PDB file of N, CA, C and O in Angstrom, chain B, residues numbered from 101:
ATOM      1  N   MET B 101       0.657  -1.244  -0.095  1.00  0.00           N
ATOM      2  CA  MET B 101      -0.017  -0.003   0.151  1.00  0.00           C
ATOM      3  C   MET B 101       0.846   1.354  -0.193  1.00  0.00           C
ATOM      4  O   MET B 101       1.936   1.505   0.360  1.00  0.00           O
ATOM      5  N   GLN B 102       0.390   2.253  -1.032  1.00  0.00           N
ATOM      6  CA  GLN B 102       1.476   3.202  -1.001  1.00  0.00           C
ATOM      7  C   GLN B 102       0.472   4.658  -0.680  1.00  0.00           C
ATOM      8  O   GLN B 102      -0.741   4.684  -0.889  1.00  0.00           O
ATOM      9  N   PRO B 103       1.233   5.753  -0.168  1.00  0.00           N
ATOM     10  CA  PRO B 103       0.338   6.796   0.248  1.00  0.00           C
ATOM     11  C   PRO B 103       0.034   7.736  -0.943  1.00  0.00           C
ATOM     12  O   PRO B 103       0.799   8.169  -1.804  1.00  0.00           O
ATOM     13  N   VAL B 104      -1.348   7.942  -0.750  1.00  0.00           N
ATOM     14  CA  VAL B 104      -2.108   8.965  -2.092  1.00  0.00           C
ATOM     15  C   VAL B 104      -1.812  10.148  -1.728  1.00  0.00           C
ATOM     16  O   VAL B 104      -2.317  10.515  -0.667  1.00  0.00           O
ATOM     17  N   PRO B 105      -0.995  11.034  -2.401  1.00  0.00           N
ATOM     18  CA  PRO B 105      -1.215  12.645  -2.842  1.00  0.00           C
ATOM     19  C   PRO B 105      -2.427  12.873  -2.969  1.00  0.00           C
ATOM     20  O   PRO B 105      -3.256  12.142  -3.511  1.00  0.00           O
ATOM     21  N   PHE B 106      -2.624  14.077  -2.388  1.00  0.00           N
ATOM     22  CA  PHE B 106      -3.852  15.066  -2.303  1.00  0.00           C
ATOM     23  C   PHE B 106      -3.588  16.079  -3.762  1.00  0.00           C
ATOM     24  O   PHE B 106      -2.607  16.797  -3.959  1.00  0.00           O
ATOM     25  N   PRO B 107      -4.737  15.890  -4.649  1.00  0.00           N
ATOM     26  CA  PRO B 107      -4.272  16.540  -5.967  1.00  0.00           C
ATOM     27  C   PRO B 107      -4.200  18.055  -5.843  1.00  0.00           C
ATOM     28  O   PRO B 107      -4.889  18.511  -4.930  1.00  0.00           O
ATOM     29  N   PRO B 108      -3.333  19.158  -6.758  1.00  0.00           N
ATOM     30  CA  PRO B 108      -2.936  20.306  -6.399  1.00  0.00           C
ATOM     31  C   PRO B 108      -4.502  21.108  -6.155  1.00  0.00           C
ATOM     32  O   PRO B 108      -4.491  21.974  -5.280  1.00  0.00           O
ATOM     33  N   ASP B 109      -5.464  20.932  -6.679  1.00  0.00           N
ATOM     34  CA  ASP B 109      -7.028  21.729  -6.249  1.00  0.00           C
ATOM     35  C   ASP B 109      -7.850  21.033  -4.890  1.00  0.00           C
ATOM     36  O   ASP B 109      -8.945  21.425  -4.487  1.00  0.00           O
ATOM     37  N   ALA B 110      -7.194  20.109  -4.398  1.00  0.00           N
ATOM     38  CA  ALA B 110      -8.055  19.580  -3.022  1.00  0.00           C
ATOM     39  C   ALA B 110      -8.180  20.507  -2.079  1.00  0.00           C
ATOM     40  O   ALA B 110      -9.176  20.503  -1.356  1.00  0.00           O
ATOM     41  N   LEU B 111      -7.223  21.410  -1.945  1.00  0.00           N
ATOM     42  CA  LEU B 111      -7.564  22.585  -0.463  1.00  0.00           C
ATOM     43  C   LEU B 111      -7.705  23.899  -1.255  1.00  0.00           C
ATOM     44  O   LEU B 111      -7.000  24.873  -0.992  1.00  0.00           O
ATOM     45  N   ILE B 112      -8.533  23.901  -2.126  1.00  0.00           N
ATOM     46  CA  ILE B 112      -9.068  25.228  -2.726  1.00  0.00           C
ATOM     47  C   ILE B 112     -10.260  25.272  -3.087  1.00  0.00           C
ATOM     48  O   ILE B 112     -10.688  24.408  -3.852  1.00  0.00           O
ATOM     49  N   GLY B 113     -11.024  26.233  -2.646  1.00  0.00           N
ATOM     50  CA  GLY B 113     -12.426  26.138  -2.677  1.00  0.00           C
ATOM     51  C   GLY B 113     -13.315  26.956  -1.521  1.00  0.00           C
ATOM     52  O   GLY B 113     -12.649  27.294  -0.542  1.00  0.00           O
ATOM     53  N   PRO B 114     -14.548  27.271  -1.506  1.00  0.00           N
ATOM     54  CA  PRO B 114     -15.011  27.967  -0.725  1.00  0.00           C
ATOM     55  C   PRO B 114     -15.437  27.169   0.744  1.00  0.00           C
ATOM     56  O   PRO B 114     -16.105  26.137   0.683  1.00  0.00           O
ATOM     57  N   GLY B 115     -15.065  27.645   1.858  1.00  0.00           N
ATOM     58  CA  GLY B 115     -15.560  26.799   3.196  1.00  0.00           C
ATOM     59  C   GLY B 115     -14.331  26.033   3.392  1.00  0.00           C
ATOM     60  O   GLY B 115     -14.322  25.305   4.385  1.00  0.00           O
ATOM     61  N   ILE B 116     -13.131  26.049   2.531  1.00  0.00           N
ATOM     62  CA  ILE B 116     -12.164  24.995   2.879  1.00  0.00           C
ATOM     63  C   ILE B 116     -11.102  26.079   3.334  1.00  0.00           C
ATOM     64  O   ILE B 116     -10.911  27.136   2.733  1.00  0.00           O
ATOM     65  N   PRO B 117     -10.431  25.665   4.492  1.00  0.00           N
ATOM     66  CA  PRO B 117      -9.581  26.439   5.126  1.00  0.00           C
ATOM     67  C   PRO B 117      -8.101  26.551   4.263  1.00  0.00           C
ATOM     68  O   PRO B 117      -7.527  25.565   3.800  1.00  0.00           O
ATOM     69  N   ARG B 118      -7.690  27.728   4.165  1.00  0.00           N
ATOM     70  CA  ARG B 118      -6.563  28.368   3.143  1.00  0.00           C
ATOM     71  C   ARG B 118      -5.467  27.470   3.532  1.00  0.00           C
ATOM     72  O   ARG B 118      -4.938  27.102   2.484  1.00  0.00           O
ATOM     73  N   HIS B 119      -4.930  26.991   4.453  1.00  0.00           N
ATOM     74  CA  HIS B 119      -3.810  26.748   4.267  1.00  0.00           C
ATOM     75  C   HIS B 119      -3.934  25.456   5.553  1.00  0.00           C
ATOM     76  O   HIS B 119      -4.576  25.519   6.601  1.00  0.00           O
ATOM     77  N   ALA B 120      -3.070  24.303   5.030  1.00  0.00           N
ATOM     78  CA  ALA B 120      -3.109  23.079   5.866  1.00  0.00           C
ATOM     79  C   ALA B 120      -1.628  22.644   5.749  1.00  0.00           C
ATOM     80  O   ALA B 120      -0.885  23.034   4.848  1.00  0.00           O
ATOM     81  N   ARG B 121      -1.228  21.701   6.858  1.00  0.00           N
ATOM     82  CA  ARG B 121       0.013  21.129   7.029  1.00  0.00           C
ATOM     83  C   ARG B 121      -0.191  20.020   7.567  1.00  0.00           C
ATOM     84  O   ARG B 121      -1.098  19.870   8.385  1.00  0.00           O
ATOM     85  N   GLN B 122       0.858  18.762   7.090  1.00  0.00           N
ATOM     86  CA  GLN B 122       0.590  17.705   7.505  1.00  0.00           C
ATOM     87  C   GLN B 122       1.134  17.287   8.852  1.00  0.00           C
ATOM     88  O   GLN B 122       2.360  17.183   8.796  1.00  0.00           O
ATOM     89  N   ILE B 123       0.644  17.018  10.020  1.00  0.00           N
ATOM     90  CA  ILE B 123       1.010  17.049  11.323  1.00  0.00           C
ATOM     91  C   ILE B 123       1.807  15.368  11.655  1.00  0.00           C
ATOM     92  O   ILE B 123       2.786  15.181  12.378  1.00  0.00           O
ATOM     93  N   ASN B 124       1.030  14.320  10.882  1.00  0.00           N
ATOM     94  CA  ASN B 124       1.579  13.062  11.283  1.00  0.00           C
ATOM     95  C   ASN B 124       1.213  12.206  10.470  1.00  0.00           C
ATOM     96  O   ASN B 124       0.123  12.445   9.949  1.00  0.00           O
ATOM     97  N   THR B 125       1.802  11.142  10.113  1.00  0.00           N
ATOM     98  CA  THR B 125       0.950   9.862   9.197  1.00  0.00           C
ATOM     99  C   THR B 125       0.960   9.036  10.012  1.00  0.00           C
ATOM    100  O   THR B 125       1.988   8.636  10.559  1.00  0.00           O
ATOM    101  N   LEU B 126      -0.524   8.503  10.316  1.00  0.00           N
ATOM    102  CA  LEU B 126      -0.981   7.322  10.902  1.00  0.00           C
ATOM    103  C   LEU B 126      -1.128   6.130  10.224  1.00  0.00           C
ATOM    104  O   LEU B 126      -1.958   6.045   9.318  1.00  0.00           O
ATOM    105  N   ASN B 127      -0.167   4.840  10.664  1.00  0.00           N
ATOM    106  CA  ASN B 127      -0.061   3.655   9.879  1.00  0.00           C
ATOM    107  C   ASN B 127      -1.111   2.947  10.393  1.00  0.00           C
ATOM    108  O   ASN B 127      -0.746   2.125  11.233  1.00  0.00           O
ATOM    109  N   HIS B 128      -2.358   2.980  10.171  1.00  0.00           N
ATOM    110  CA  HIS B 128      -3.476   2.037  10.409  1.00  0.00           C
ATOM    111  C   HIS B 128      -3.140   0.667  10.184  1.00  0.00           C
ATOM    112  O   HIS B 128      -3.435  -0.219  10.986  1.00  0.00           O
ATOM    113  N   GLY B 129      -2.421   0.438   8.922  1.00  0.00           N
ATOM    114  CA  GLY B 129      -1.698  -1.000   8.699  1.00  0.00           C
ATOM    115  C   GLY B 129      -2.449  -1.856   7.757  1.00  0.00           C
ATOM    116  O   GLY B 129      -1.954  -2.775   7.104  1.00  0.00           O
ATOM    117  N   GLU B 130      -4.032  -1.374   7.738  1.00  0.00           N
ATOM    118  CA  GLU B 130      -5.023  -2.080   6.792  1.00  0.00           C
ATOM    119  C   GLU B 130      -5.635  -1.170   5.668  1.00  0.00           C
ATOM    120  O   GLU B 130      -5.205  -0.023   5.789  1.00  0.00           O
ATOM    121  N   VAL B 131      -6.374  -1.292   4.768  1.00  0.00           N
ATOM    122  CA  VAL B 131      -7.402  -0.592   4.359  1.00  0.00           C
ATOM    123  C   VAL B 131      -8.312   0.245   5.062  1.00  0.00           C
ATOM    124  O   VAL B 131      -9.143  -0.402   5.699  1.00  0.00           O
ATOM    125  N   VAL B 132      -8.439   1.760   5.166  1.00  0.00           N
ATOM    126  CA  VAL B 132      -9.010   2.646   5.693  1.00  0.00           C
ATOM    127  C   VAL B 132      -9.932   3.064   5.196  1.00  0.00           C
ATOM    128  O   VAL B 132      -9.840   3.778   4.197  1.00  0.00           O
ATOM    129  N   CYS B 133     -11.462   2.636   5.925  1.00  0.00           N
ATOM    130  CA  CYS B 133     -12.806   2.905   4.949  1.00  0.00           C
ATOM    131  C   CYS B 133     -13.257   4.261   5.555  1.00  0.00           C
ATOM    132  O   CYS B 133     -14.002   4.999   4.911  1.00  0.00           O
ATOM    133  N   ALA B 134     -12.825   4.578   6.742  1.00  0.00           N
ATOM    134  CA  ALA B 134     -13.670   5.872   7.812  1.00  0.00           C
ATOM    135  C   ALA B 134     -12.517   6.499   8.730  1.00  0.00           C
ATOM    136  O   ALA B 134     -11.752   5.872   9.463  1.00  0.00           O
ATOM    137  N   VAL B 135     -12.557   7.567   8.568  1.00  0.00           N
ATOM    138  CA  VAL B 135     -11.879   8.430   9.333  1.00  0.00           C
ATOM    139  C   VAL B 135     -12.977   9.665  10.079  1.00  0.00           C
ATOM    140  O   VAL B 135     -13.886  10.236   9.477  1.00  0.00           O
ATOM    141  N   THR B 136     -12.622   9.857  11.435  1.00  0.00           N
ATOM    142  CA  THR B 136     -13.121  11.144  12.138  1.00  0.00           C
ATOM    143  C   THR B 136     -12.392  11.712  13.149  1.00  0.00           C
ATOM    144  O   THR B 136     -11.712  11.050  13.932  1.00  0.00           O
ATOM    145  N   ILE B 137     -12.489  12.793  13.171  1.00  0.00           N
ATOM    146  CA  ILE B 137     -11.679  13.575  14.351  1.00  0.00           C
ATOM    147  C   ILE B 137     -12.336  14.408  15.122  1.00  0.00           C
ATOM    148  O   ILE B 137     -13.124  15.293  14.790  1.00  0.00           O
ATOM    149  N   SER B 138     -11.903  14.022  16.393  1.00  0.00           N
ATOM    150  CA  SER B 138     -12.745  14.538  17.874  1.00  0.00           C
ATOM    151  C   SER B 138     -12.491  16.309  17.685  1.00  0.00           C
ATOM    152  O   SER B 138     -11.772  17.010  16.973  1.00  0.00           O
ATOM    153  N   ASN B 139     -13.491  16.542  18.725  1.00  0.00           N
ATOM    154  CA  ASN B 139     -13.556  18.122  18.671  1.00  0.00           C
ATOM    155  C   ASN B 139     -13.386  18.090  20.336  1.00  0.00           C
ATOM    156  O   ASN B 139     -14.120  17.479  21.112  1.00  0.00           O
ATOM    157  N   PRO B 140     -12.289  18.863  20.660  1.00  0.00           N
ATOM    158  CA  PRO B 140     -11.289  19.391  20.183  1.00  0.00           C
ATOM    159  C   PRO B 140     -10.026  18.557  19.504  1.00  0.00           C
ATOM    160  O   PRO B 140      -9.629  17.578  20.134  1.00  0.00           O
ATOM    161  N   THR B 141      -9.506  18.822  18.508  1.00  0.00           N
ATOM    162  CA  THR B 141      -8.751  18.113  17.524  1.00  0.00           C
ATOM    163  C   THR B 141      -7.615  17.301  18.532  1.00  0.00           C
ATOM    164  O   THR B 141      -6.476  17.766  18.557  1.00  0.00           O
ATOM    165  N   ARG B 142      -7.846  16.409  19.141  1.00  0.00           N
ATOM    166  CA  ARG B 142      -6.966  15.660  19.874  1.00  0.00           C
ATOM    167  C   ARG B 142      -6.949  14.126  19.493  1.00  0.00           C
ATOM    168  O   ARG B 142      -5.839  13.597  19.431  1.00  0.00           O
ATOM    169  N   HIS B 143      -7.967  13.427  19.255  1.00  0.00           N
ATOM    170  CA  HIS B 143      -7.934  12.344  18.638  1.00  0.00           C
ATOM    171  C   HIS B 143      -8.579  12.181  17.183  1.00  0.00           C
ATOM    172  O   HIS B 143      -9.486  12.920  16.800  1.00  0.00           O
ATOM    173  N   VAL B 144      -7.992  11.061  16.337  1.00  0.00           N
ATOM    174  CA  VAL B 144      -8.403  10.981  15.268  1.00  0.00           C
ATOM    175  C   VAL B 144      -8.619   9.608  15.122  1.00  0.00           C
ATOM    176  O   VAL B 144      -7.575   8.966  15.232  1.00  0.00           O
ATOM    177  N   TYR B 145      -9.965   8.707  14.838  1.00  0.00           N
ATOM    178  CA  TYR B 145     -10.427   7.577  14.630  1.00  0.00           C
ATOM    179  C   TYR B 145     -10.321   7.083  13.408  1.00  0.00           C
ATOM    180  O   TYR B 145     -11.022   7.550  12.511  1.00  0.00           O
ATOM    181  N   THR B 146      -9.249   5.846  13.120  1.00  0.00           N
ATOM    182  CA  THR B 146      -9.416   5.631  11.878  1.00  0.00           C
ATOM    183  C   THR B 146     -10.043   4.026  11.861  1.00  0.00           C
ATOM    184  O   THR B 146      -9.779   3.245  12.776  1.00  0.00           O
ATOM    185  N   GLY B 147     -10.886   3.655  10.723  1.00  0.00           N
ATOM    186  CA  GLY B 147     -11.821   2.424  10.722  1.00  0.00           C
ATOM    187  C   GLY B 147     -11.525   1.633   9.626  1.00  0.00           C
ATOM    188  O   GLY B 147     -11.424   2.262   8.573  1.00  0.00           O
ATOM    189  N   GLY B 148     -11.333   0.267   9.556  1.00  0.00           N
ATOM    190  CA  GLY B 148     -11.384  -0.168   8.548  1.00  0.00           C
ATOM    191  C   GLY B 148     -10.943  -1.589   9.007  1.00  0.00           C
ATOM    192  O   GLY B 148     -10.133  -1.653   9.932  1.00  0.00           O
ATOM    193  N   LYS B 149     -11.528  -3.026   8.294  1.00  0.00           N
ATOM    194  CA  LYS B 149     -11.013  -4.087   8.298  1.00  0.00           C
ATOM    195  C   LYS B 149     -10.943  -4.870   9.482  1.00  0.00           C
ATOM    196  O   LYS B 149     -10.095  -5.749   9.640  1.00  0.00           O
ATOM    197  N   GLY B 150     -11.819  -4.572  10.324  1.00  0.00           N
ATOM    198  CA  GLY B 150     -12.112  -5.221  11.562  1.00  0.00           C
ATOM    199  C   GLY B 150     -11.921  -4.424  12.832  1.00  0.00           C
ATOM    200  O   GLY B 150     -12.112  -5.055  13.870  1.00  0.00           O
ATOM    201  N   CYS B 151     -11.619  -3.305  12.928  1.00  0.00           N
ATOM    202  CA  CYS B 151     -11.102  -2.578  13.955  1.00  0.00           C
ATOM    203  C   CYS B 151     -11.061  -1.284  13.818  1.00  0.00           C
ATOM    204  O   CYS B 151     -10.795  -0.832  12.704  1.00  0.00           O
ATOM    205  N   VAL B 152     -11.309  -0.415  14.899  1.00  0.00           N
ATOM    206  CA  VAL B 152     -11.325   1.065  14.695  1.00  0.00           C
ATOM    207  C   VAL B 152      -9.895   1.648  15.755  1.00  0.00           C
ATOM    208  O   VAL B 152      -9.868   1.377  16.956  1.00  0.00           O
ATOM    209  N   LYS B 153      -9.079   2.246  15.251  1.00  0.00           N
ATOM    210  CA  LYS B 153      -7.852   2.661  16.016  1.00  0.00           C
ATOM    211  C   LYS B 153      -8.010   4.239  16.603  1.00  0.00           C
ATOM    212  O   LYS B 153      -8.728   5.105  16.104  1.00  0.00           O
ATOM    213  N   VAL B 154      -7.402   4.342  17.445  1.00  0.00           N
ATOM    214  CA  VAL B 154      -7.534   5.878  18.301  1.00  0.00           C
ATOM    215  C   VAL B 154      -6.271   6.273  18.277  1.00  0.00           C
ATOM    216  O   VAL B 154      -5.395   5.562  18.770  1.00  0.00           O
ATOM    217  N   TRP B 155      -5.989   7.489  17.687  1.00  0.00           N
ATOM    218  CA  TRP B 155      -4.700   8.094  17.763  1.00  0.00           C
ATOM    219  C   TRP B 155      -4.722   9.417  18.485  1.00  0.00           C
ATOM    220  O   TRP B 155      -5.591  10.232  18.175  1.00  0.00           O
ATOM    221  N   ASP B 156      -3.833   9.701  19.427  1.00  0.00           N
ATOM    222  CA  ASP B 156      -3.699  11.172  19.913  1.00  0.00           C
ATOM    223  C   ASP B 156      -2.921  11.586  19.054  1.00  0.00           C
ATOM    224  O   ASP B 156      -1.882  11.000  18.749  1.00  0.00           O
ATOM    225  N   ILE B 157      -3.447  12.992  18.387  1.00  0.00           N
ATOM    226  CA  ILE B 157      -2.456  13.785  17.701  1.00  0.00           C
ATOM    227  C   ILE B 157      -2.008  15.096  18.320  1.00  0.00           C
ATOM    228  O   ILE B 157      -1.403  16.005  17.750  1.00  0.00           O
ATOM    229  N   SER B 158      -2.433  15.036  19.666  1.00  0.00           N
ATOM    230  CA  SER B 158      -1.557  16.024  20.512  1.00  0.00           C
ATOM    231  C   SER B 158      -0.066  15.748  20.693  1.00  0.00           C
ATOM    232  O   SER B 158       0.782  16.600  20.960  1.00  0.00           O
ATOM    233  N   HIS B 159       0.110  14.621  20.537  1.00  0.00           N
ATOM    234  CA  HIS B 159       1.856  14.320  20.183  1.00  0.00           C
ATOM    235  C   HIS B 159       2.016  13.890  19.085  1.00  0.00           C
ATOM    236  O   HIS B 159       1.983  12.678  18.870  1.00  0.00           O
ATOM    237  N   PRO B 160       2.251  14.899  18.022  1.00  0.00           N
ATOM    238  CA  PRO B 160       2.783  14.411  16.825  1.00  0.00           C
ATOM    239  C   PRO B 160       3.841  13.270  16.563  1.00  0.00           C
ATOM    240  O   PRO B 160       3.792  12.570  15.551  1.00  0.00           O
ATOM    241  N   GLY B 161       4.639  13.154  17.380  1.00  0.00           N
ATOM    242  CA  GLY B 161       5.731  12.207  17.222  1.00  0.00           C
ATOM    243  C   GLY B 161       5.221  10.232  17.538  1.00  0.00           C
ATOM    244  O   GLY B 161       5.707   9.158  17.185  1.00  0.00           O
ATOM    245  N   ASN B 162       4.059  10.642  18.343  1.00  0.00           N
ATOM    246  CA  ASN B 162       3.634   9.473  18.589  1.00  0.00           C
ATOM    247  C   ASN B 162       3.487   8.351  17.453  1.00  0.00           C
ATOM    248  O   ASN B 162       2.942   8.885  16.487  1.00  0.00           O
ATOM    249  N   LYS B 163       3.734   7.145  17.223  1.00  0.00           N
ATOM    250  CA  LYS B 163       3.567   6.335  16.160  1.00  0.00           C
ATOM    251  C   LYS B 163       2.393   5.267  16.160  1.00  0.00           C
ATOM    252  O   LYS B 163       1.914   4.663  15.201  1.00  0.00           O
ATOM    253  N   SER B 164       2.125   5.216  17.254  1.00  0.00           N
ATOM    254  CA  SER B 164       0.912   3.664  18.022  1.00  0.00           C
ATOM    255  C   SER B 164       0.153   4.453  18.367  1.00  0.00           C
ATOM    256  O   SER B 164       0.289   5.496  19.006  1.00  0.00           O
ATOM    257  N   PRO B 165      -1.102   3.722  17.733  1.00  0.00           N
ATOM    258  CA  PRO B 165      -2.374   4.276  18.296  1.00  0.00           C
ATOM    259  C   PRO B 165      -2.477   3.773  19.841  1.00  0.00           C
ATOM    260  O   PRO B 165      -1.943   2.801  20.375  1.00  0.00           O
ATOM    261  N   VAL B 166      -3.498   4.940  20.472  1.00  0.00           N
ATOM    262  CA  VAL B 166      -3.818   4.623  22.025  1.00  0.00           C
ATOM    263  C   VAL B 166      -4.457   3.774  22.260  1.00  0.00           C
ATOM    264  O   VAL B 166      -4.337   3.252  23.369  1.00  0.00           O
ATOM    265  N   SER B 167      -5.434   3.258  21.298  1.00  0.00           N
ATOM    266  CA  SER B 167      -6.271   2.114  21.813  1.00  0.00           C
ATOM    267  C   SER B 167      -6.886   1.488  20.159  1.00  0.00           C
ATOM    268  O   SER B 167      -7.031   2.014  19.055  1.00  0.00           O
ATOM    269  N   GLN B 168      -7.092   0.296  20.647  1.00  0.00           N
ATOM    270  CA  GLN B 168      -7.731  -0.162  19.199  1.00  0.00           C
ATOM    271  C   GLN B 168      -9.097  -1.117  19.444  1.00  0.00           C
ATOM    272  O   GLN B 168      -8.924  -2.009  20.274  1.00  0.00           O
ATOM    273  N   LEU B 169     -10.005  -1.068  19.026  1.00  0.00           N
ATOM    274  CA  LEU B 169     -11.349  -1.428  19.229  1.00  0.00           C
ATOM    275  C   LEU B 169     -11.869  -2.323  17.965  1.00  0.00           C
ATOM    276  O   LEU B 169     -12.266  -1.874  16.889  1.00  0.00           O
ATOM    277  N   ASP B 170     -11.777  -3.641  18.334  1.00  0.00           N
ATOM    278  CA  ASP B 170     -12.056  -4.588  17.433  1.00  0.00           C
ATOM    279  C   ASP B 170     -13.566  -4.785  17.155  1.00  0.00           C
ATOM    280  O   ASP B 170     -14.314  -5.130  18.070  1.00  0.00           O
ATOM    281  N   CYS B 171     -14.127  -4.514  15.597  1.00  0.00           N
ATOM    282  CA  CYS B 171     -15.597  -4.397  15.365  1.00  0.00           C
ATOM    283  C   CYS B 171     -15.518  -4.385  14.012  1.00  0.00           C
ATOM    284  O   CYS B 171     -14.455  -4.260  13.405  1.00  0.00           O
ATOM    285  N   LEU B 172     -16.717  -4.525  13.440  1.00  0.00           N
ATOM    286  CA  LEU B 172     -16.628  -4.604  12.134  1.00  0.00           C
ATOM    287  C   LEU B 172     -17.085  -2.963  11.589  1.00  0.00           C
ATOM    288  O   LEU B 172     -17.962  -2.298  12.141  1.00  0.00           O
ATOM    289  N   VAL B 173     -16.428  -2.592  10.617  1.00  0.00           N
ATOM    290  CA  VAL B 173     -16.680  -1.362  10.135  1.00  0.00           C
ATOM    291  C   VAL B 173     -17.040  -1.679   8.485  1.00  0.00           C
ATOM    292  O   VAL B 173     -16.253  -1.723   7.540  1.00  0.00           O
ATOM    293  N   SER B 174     -18.649  -1.900   8.498  1.00  0.00           N
ATOM    294  CA  SER B 174     -18.949  -1.966   7.267  1.00  0.00           C
ATOM    295  C   SER B 174     -19.407  -0.806   6.270  1.00  0.00           C
ATOM    296  O   SER B 174     -19.550  -0.892   5.051  1.00  0.00           O
ATOM    297  N   GLU B 175     -19.582   0.185   7.011  1.00  0.00           N
ATOM    298  CA  GLU B 175     -19.805   1.500   6.251  1.00  0.00           C
ATOM    299  C   GLU B 175     -18.681   2.464   6.211  1.00  0.00           C
ATOM    300  O   GLU B 175     -17.661   2.143   6.821  1.00  0.00           O
ATOM    301  N   LYS B 176     -18.714   3.661   5.549  1.00  0.00           N
ATOM    302  CA  LYS B 176     -17.640   4.461   5.286  1.00  0.00           C
ATOM    303  C   LYS B 176     -17.893   5.594   5.927  1.00  0.00           C
ATOM    304  O   LYS B 176     -17.765   6.649   5.305  1.00  0.00           O
ATOM    305  N   GLU B 177     -18.303   5.605   7.298  1.00  0.00           N
ATOM    306  CA  GLU B 177     -18.475   6.956   7.958  1.00  0.00           C
ATOM    307  C   GLU B 177     -18.887   6.738   9.293  1.00  0.00           C
ATOM    308  O   GLU B 177     -19.983   6.273   9.607  1.00  0.00           O
ATOM    309  N   LEU B 178     -17.747   7.174  10.285  1.00  0.00           N
ATOM    310  CA  LEU B 178     -17.939   6.984  11.464  1.00  0.00           C
ATOM    311  C   LEU B 178     -18.301   8.558  12.308  1.00  0.00           C
ATOM    312  O   LEU B 178     -17.791   9.599  11.894  1.00  0.00           O
ATOM    313  N   VAL B 179     -18.916   8.547  13.102  1.00  0.00           N
ATOM    314  CA  VAL B 179     -19.613   9.764  14.089  1.00  0.00           C
ATOM    315  C   VAL B 179     -18.892   9.786  15.205  1.00  0.00           C
ATOM    316  O   VAL B 179     -18.776   8.681  15.734  1.00  0.00           O
ATOM    317  N   HIS B 180     -18.366  10.680  15.744  1.00  0.00           N
ATOM    318  CA  HIS B 180     -17.880  11.399  16.900  1.00  0.00           C
ATOM    319  C   HIS B 180     -18.946  12.021  17.832  1.00  0.00           C
ATOM    320  O   HIS B 180     -19.305  13.154  17.512  1.00  0.00           O
ATOM    321  N   LYS B 181     -19.447  11.539  18.800  1.00  0.00           N
ATOM    322  CA  LYS B 181     -20.510  12.259  19.420  1.00  0.00           C
ATOM    323  C   LYS B 181     -20.310  12.324  20.933  1.00  0.00           C
ATOM    324  O   LYS B 181     -20.989  11.580  21.640  1.00  0.00           O
ATOM    325  N   GLY B 182     -19.291  13.287  21.560  1.00  0.00           N
ATOM    326  CA  GLY B 182     -19.023  13.572  22.807  1.00  0.00           C
ATOM    327  C   GLY B 182     -18.620  12.326  23.186  1.00  0.00           C
ATOM    328  O   GLY B 182     -17.852  11.940  22.305  1.00  0.00           O
ATOM    329  N   ASN B 183     -18.741  11.414  24.111  1.00  0.00           N
ATOM    330  CA  ASN B 183     -18.133  10.092  24.761  1.00  0.00           C
ATOM    331  C   ASN B 183     -18.449   8.642  23.592  1.00  0.00           C
ATOM    332  O   ASN B 183     -18.129   7.461  23.734  1.00  0.00           O
ATOM    333  N   PHE B 184     -19.079   9.222  22.628  1.00  0.00           N
ATOM    334  CA  PHE B 184     -19.423   7.680  21.940  1.00  0.00           C
ATOM    335  C   PHE B 184     -18.840   7.951  20.500  1.00  0.00           C
ATOM    336  O   PHE B 184     -18.690   9.097  20.076  1.00  0.00           O
ATOM    337  N   LEU B 185     -18.503   6.756  19.733  1.00  0.00           N
ATOM    338  CA  LEU B 185     -18.182   6.388  18.695  1.00  0.00           C
ATOM    339  C   LEU B 185     -19.084   5.787  17.832  1.00  0.00           C
ATOM    340  O   LEU B 185     -19.114   4.557  17.886  1.00  0.00           O
ATOM    341  N   LEU B 186     -19.912   6.401  16.960  1.00  0.00           N
ATOM    342  CA  LEU B 186     -20.768   5.968  15.985  1.00  0.00           C
ATOM    343  C   LEU B 186     -20.736   5.071  15.228  1.00  0.00           C
ATOM    344  O   LEU B 186     -19.766   4.548  15.776  1.00  0.00           O
ATOM    345  N   GLU B 187     -20.928   4.470  14.497  1.00  0.00           N
ATOM    346  CA  GLU B 187     -20.554   3.716  13.281  1.00  0.00           C
ATOM    347  C   GLU B 187     -22.165   3.553  12.605  1.00  0.00           C
ATOM    348  O   GLU B 187     -23.119   2.896  13.021  1.00  0.00           O
ATOM    349  N   THR B 188     -22.058   4.261  11.633  1.00  0.00           N
ATOM    350  CA  THR B 188     -23.857   4.568  10.849  1.00  0.00           C
ATOM    351  C   THR B 188     -23.820   3.580  10.138  1.00  0.00           C
ATOM    352  O   THR B 188     -22.769   3.045   9.784  1.00  0.00           O
ATOM    353  N   GLN B 189     -25.013   3.178   9.813  1.00  0.00           N
ATOM    354  CA  GLN B 189     -25.579   1.932   8.626  1.00  0.00           C
ATOM    355  C   GLN B 189     -26.348   2.373   7.742  1.00  0.00           C
ATOM    356  O   GLN B 189     -26.796   1.617   6.880  1.00  0.00           O
TER     357      GLN B 189
END
């Protein structure tokens, strides 16, 4: 599996922040079919192929997830609501 670069026009348009920078690379290890970010932006949740991994992005040097939740992620959307992570169907 190889990283996929964003096309040049991916970060340009109405309602899209004008500046972005990469702060970390999260090596989920398998195909990722869903990603969500907590508010405030401390955790990133990546889901796919039997698990959801929780990453603490407040420490950019951290290369391992802080937690792994074994489950079936059958849809392409995860929703973070307060203390709950919901899989939509």
